[in-house]
C-alpha positions as CSV (number, residue, x, y, z in Angstrom):
1,A,-93.6,5.8,58.5
2,T,-96.8,4.6,56.9
3,A,-98.1,4.6,53.3
4,G,-100.0,7.8,52.7
5,Q,-98.1,9.8,55.4
6,T,-96.2,13.0,55.0
7,V,-93.1,13.1,57.2
8,Q,-92.4,16.7,58.0
9,P,-89.6,16.9,58.8
10,L,-87.4,13.9,58.1
11,T,-84.1,14.6,59.8
12,I,-80.8,12.9,58.8
13,T,-77.9,13.4,61.1
14,G,-74.2,12.8,60.3
15,Q,-71.1,14.6,59.2
16,N,-70.0,16.8,56.2
17,L,-73.7,17.4,55.3
18,G,-73.5,21.1,54.6
19,G,-73.3,20.7,50.8
20,V,-76.0,18.0,50.5
21,T,-78.2,18.7,47.5
22,S,-80.5,15.7,47.5
23,I,-81.9,12.8,49.5
24,V,-82.2,9.6,47.6
25,F,-84.6,6.7,48.5
26,T,-83.9,3.4,46.9
27,P,-86.2,2.3,45.4
28,G,-87.7,5.7,45.0
29,A,-91.2,4.9,43.6
30,G,-94.0,6.6,45.6
31,I,-91.7,8.9,47.6
32,T,-91.4,12.6,47.0
33,V,-88.7,14.8,48.7
34,S,-89.1,18.6,49.0
35,N,-88.0,21.5,51.2
36,L,-84.5,20.2,51.7
37,A,-82.3,22.2,54.2
38,A,-78.7,21.2,54.9
39,A,-76.4,22.0,57.7
40,S,-73.0,20.6,58.6
41,T,-74.4,17.8,60.8
42,S,-78.0,17.5,59.7
43,V,-80.3,17.5,56.7
44,T,-84.0,18.0,57.0
45,A,-86.7,17.6,54.3
46,R,-90.4,17.1,53.8
47,V,-91.1,13.5,52.6
48,N,-94.4,12.6,51.1
49,I,-95.2,8.8,50.9
50,A,-97.9,7.9,48.4
51,A,-100.9,5.9,49.7
52,D,-100.0,3.2,47.2
53,A,-96.3,3.1,48.0
54,A,-95.0,-0.4,48.4
55,T,-94.4,-1.4,52.0
56,G,-91.0,-2.6,53.2
57,T,-87.5,-1.3,53.8
58,R,-85.8,1.2,51.5
59,S,-82.3,2.6,51.7
60,V,-81.7,6.4,52.2
61,S,-78.6,8.2,51.2
62,V,-77.6,11.9,50.6
63,V,-75.8,13.4,47.7
64,S,-73.4,16.3,47.7
65,P,-70.7,17.6,45.3
66,A,-68.3,15.4,47.3
67,G,-70.2,12.3,46.5
68,T,-72.9,9.9,47.8
69,S,-73.1,8.9,51.4
70,N,-73.5,5.5,52.9
71,A,-77.1,4.3,53.1
72,L,-79.4,3.8,56.1
73,P,-82.7,1.8,56.2
74,F,-86.1,3.5,56.1
75,T,-89.2,1.3,56.6
76,I,-92.6,2.0,55.1
77,R,-95.5,0.2,56.9
78,A,-99.0,-0.3,55.7
79,A,-101.4,2.4,57.0
80,A,-103.9,1.4,59.7
81,P,-107.4,0.8,58.5
82,Q,-110.0,3.6,58.8
83,I,-113.7,2.9,58.7
84,T,-116.3,5.5,57.6
85,S,-119.7,3.8,57.5
86,L,-121.7,0.7,58.5
87,N,-124.5,-0.7,56.5
88,P,-126.8,-1.4,58.2
89,A,-125.9,0.7,61.3
90,S,-128.4,-1.1,63.5
91,G,-130.0,-4.6,63.9
92,E,-132.6,-6.3,66.0
93,T,-132.3,-8.9,68.6
94,G,-132.7,-12.3,67.0
95,Q,-131.8,-11.0,63.6
96,T,-129.1,-12.3,61.2
97,I,-127.7,-9.7,58.9
98,A,-126.6,-11.7,55.8
99,T,-124.4,-9.0,54.4
100,F,-123.1,-6.4,56.9
101,T,-120.8,-3.9,55.1
102,V,-118.1,-1.8,56.6
103,S,-116.7,0.9,54.3
104,G,-113.4,2.8,54.7
105,T,-109.8,2.9,53.5
106,N,-106.7,0.7,54.0
107,L,-108.9,-2.4,54.6
108,L,-106.9,-4.9,52.7
109,G,-105.4,-7.3,55.2
110,V,-108.3,-7.0,57.7
111,S,-108.6,-10.2,59.6
112,A,-111.2,-9.5,62.1
113,L,-114.4,-7.4,62.6
114,E,-115.2,-6.9,66.3
115,F,-118.2,-5.6,68.2
116,S,-117.7,-4.2,71.7
117,P,-119.2,-5.5,74.0
118,P,-119.1,-8.7,71.9
119,A,-121.7,-10.7,73.9
120,D,-124.4,-12.4,71.8
121,I,-123.1,-11.2,68.5
122,T,-121.4,-13.7,66.1
123,V,-119.4,-12.6,63.0
124,S,-118.6,-15.0,60.2
125,N,-118.0,-15.2,56.4
126,L,-115.5,-12.3,56.5
127,S,-114.7,-10.9,53.0
128,V,-112.2,-8.1,52.5
129,L,-111.5,-5.6,49.7
130,A,-109.5,-2.4,49.7
131,T,-112.5,-0.2,50.7
132,T,-115.1,-2.6,52.1
133,V,-115.3,-5.5,54.5
134,T,-118.4,-7.6,54.5
135,A,-119.5,-10.3,56.9
136,R,-122.5,-12.3,58.2
137,V,-123.6,-10.9,61.6
138,A,-125.9,-12.9,63.9
139,I,-127.5,-11.1,66.8
140,A,-128.8,-13.5,69.5
141,A,-132.4,-13.1,70.7
142,T,-130.9,-12.6,74.2
143,A,-128.6,-9.8,73.1
144,A,-128.8,-6.7,75.2
145,T,-130.2,-3.7,73.4
146,G,-128.2,-0.4,73.0
147,I,-125.1,0.9,71.4
148,R,-122.0,-1.2,70.6
149,T,-118.9,-0.1,68.8
150,V,-117.5,-1.7,65.7
151,T,-113.8,-1.9,64.7
152,V,-111.7,-3.9,62.3
153,L,-108.2,-5.2,62.8
154,S,-105.3,-5.8,60.3
155,P,-101.6,-6.4,60.7
156,A,-101.2,-2.6,60.4
157,G,-103.3,-2.0,63.5
158,R,-106.8,-1.4,64.8
159,S,-109.2,1.0,63.1
160,N,-111.3,3.8,64.6
161,T,-114.7,2.8,65.9
162,L,-118.2,3.4,64.7
163,N,-121.5,2.9,66.6
164,F,-123.9,0.1,65.9
165,E,-127.3,-0.1,67.7
166,V,-128.9,-3.3,68.8
167,K,-132.7,-2.7,68.9
168,P,-135.6,-4.7,70.2
169,P,-137.5,-6.5,67.5
170,P,-140.9,-4.9,66.4
171,P,-144.1,-6.4,67.8
172,Q,-145.7,-9.2,65.8
173,I,-149.4,-10.0,66.2
174,T,-150.9,-13.4,65.5
175,S,-154.6,-13.2,66.6
176,L,-157.4,-10.9,67.7
177,N,-160.1,-11.9,70.2
178,P,-162.7,-11.1,69.3
179,S,-161.9,-10.5,65.6
180,S,-165.1,-8.6,65.0
181,G,-167.5,-6.2,66.7
182,Q,-170.9,-4.6,66.3
183,Q,-171.8,-1.0,65.8
184,E,-172.7,0.8,69.1
185,K,-171.3,-2.1,71.1
186,T,-168.3,-1.9,73.5
187,V,-165.9,-4.7,73.5
188,T,-164.9,-4.8,77.2
189,R,-161.9,-7.1,76.7
190,F,-160.2,-7.0,73.4
191,T,-157.1,-9.2,73.3
192,I,-154.3,-9.2,70.8
193,S,-151.8,-12.1,70.9
194,G,-148.4,-12.2,69.5
195,T,-144.7,-11.7,70.3
196,N,-142.5,-8.8,71.4
197,L,-145.5,-7.0,72.8
198,G,-143.9,-5.8,76.1
199,G,-143.2,-2.2,74.9
200,V,-146.5,-1.6,73.1
201,T,-147.9,1.9,73.7
202,A,-150.9,2.0,71.4
203,I,-153.4,0.0,69.5
204,E,-154.5,1.5,66.2
205,F,-157.3,0.7,63.8
206,S,-157.2,1.7,60.2
207,P,-159.4,3.4,59.1
208,S,-160.0,4.8,62.5
209,N,-163.6,6.0,62.0
């Protein structure tokens, strides 16, 4: 079972269980047992494991008027990470995001932050807290645009995924030719130079009149 999980039901099988009145976890911190039902060869119960319950192996025994049973092991594992948001949720080709923040739960222990597909995205400077993971994310100028998925990994497992969009960079203009004009004259060839101009759909003057 994992920290934060409710096991419903937990079933213990054995002999002489009809008179069992309690299930005992040792150590018992962070575990609550309820809805116990006993039959001659089985005992069932609802077991709530707190989110902050210590991981590791505990012993489980049952108690009846006839005494306490032998013990069996019960292992609590860390819960798998869950991610809820990305900040920012998009980036541009050629951009380096100095602080890329992934928020969620159960993030302590995260050892990797992955983009899929991973081509042309480099993750470094990973820093981990219980509810946030931060990293430096460099997007190559040659990175394909579109949606990628982001996930984090820890010893407890792989998280769910969230979408991250790689966008083309905005156009940058460096010069106008000509850079002036006369009233009632038509500039037959007006040239704007710059970078990332392939997708330009409009030229705007401000004010426009």
